[in-house]
N, C-alpha and C positions, 0 to 999 in steps of 0.2 A: 731500514727497521725490521728486527727480526720477532716474529709472533711467537709466543710461548706455546708450549704443548697444549695447553687447555684454552687458549684464546681462539683458535681456528674453529674446534667444535662448537664452542659457546657463540661464536659469530654465525655460524652455519644454522644453529638452533634458532637463534633470535631472527635471522632473515627468513625463516620458514614460518615464524609467528608461532613457534612452540612456546610451551610454558617454561620460564627459567626461574629457579629459586621459588616456586610456589607461586608465582604471577599467573594471572588468567592468561589464556592463549588470546591473541590478538584476531577479531573476526576477520574472514576473508571477505565476506559479502554481507550488506546489510539485508535484514529481514525485510521481505516485502509485506505490505499492509492492504488489506481489502477495503474498499469504500465503505461497505456496510458496517465493518468493525468499528469504524470513527463516526459514522452517522448514527448516534444513540437515539435520536428522536425518528429515525427512519422517514424523514420529509424529503429525501432526495437531493438534499443539500448540506454542506457542512458549514457550520457557524465558527467563528473565532472561539467560543467557549468550547464547541466539541474538539476542536483540534488542539487544545491546551494539554491533553494527554500525551501528544506526540511532538516533542521537543522540536525536531528539525522541520517539521511540518509547520509548527506555529513560526518559525522564523522565516518561511518561504511563502507564507500565506499570502500577502500583498503582493508578490511576484506573480503567482499563480492565479490570483483573482484578476483575470484579463478584463472582464467586463466592469470591474470595480463596483460590484453590488454588495459587498461585503459577506458574501458567501461562496463556497466553492463548489461548482457544479460537478456532476461526474466526470464530465470531460476536462474540467480544469484540473482536478484531482489526478487523472490519469497522465498529465503532463510531469507530475512529481517523479523523481527518479526512484522512490520506494513504493510508488503505487503498484499492486499487483494486478497486472493488465490480463492475466489469464482467468481471472475469476468471472463467473457468468454474471450478467446483471439479472435481478429478481425478475422473474416472469410475471407478466400481468395475467391472471387467470381468465380475463375476459378475451383475450387475444389468442389463446391456445387453442388447439382443436378440443372441441367437447365444451369449450366455455361459453358463456350466455350470449357472447357477441356473434357467435356462429348461427344462433337459433333463426335471425331472420333469413337467412339463406337456405332454410329447409324447405322442401317442398310442401305445399299444404296438403292436408289431409281431406278426403271428402267425409 
């Protein structure tokens, strides 16, 4: 079978995921999502209601919920393929230098 003059270039464009005839390009990688973006109530866990905004996370919720407590912990969320694992966990101000937790370790003053 012989390919026409236009068939090979069009095939090459399609294989590269580029737009053809006004279509959107095919994404090469899924966007990573931060835990805090989905955790709308900032309670440190994700309910089924919170994950409804992310369709593929909703579909994997029960699989990711390893302890079957009907919420996803940060660790359970990190097992998801689109979880942004490079995002820093929010710091607890009582455990950082200068926080109130360090006050009990200060030398007493006379």
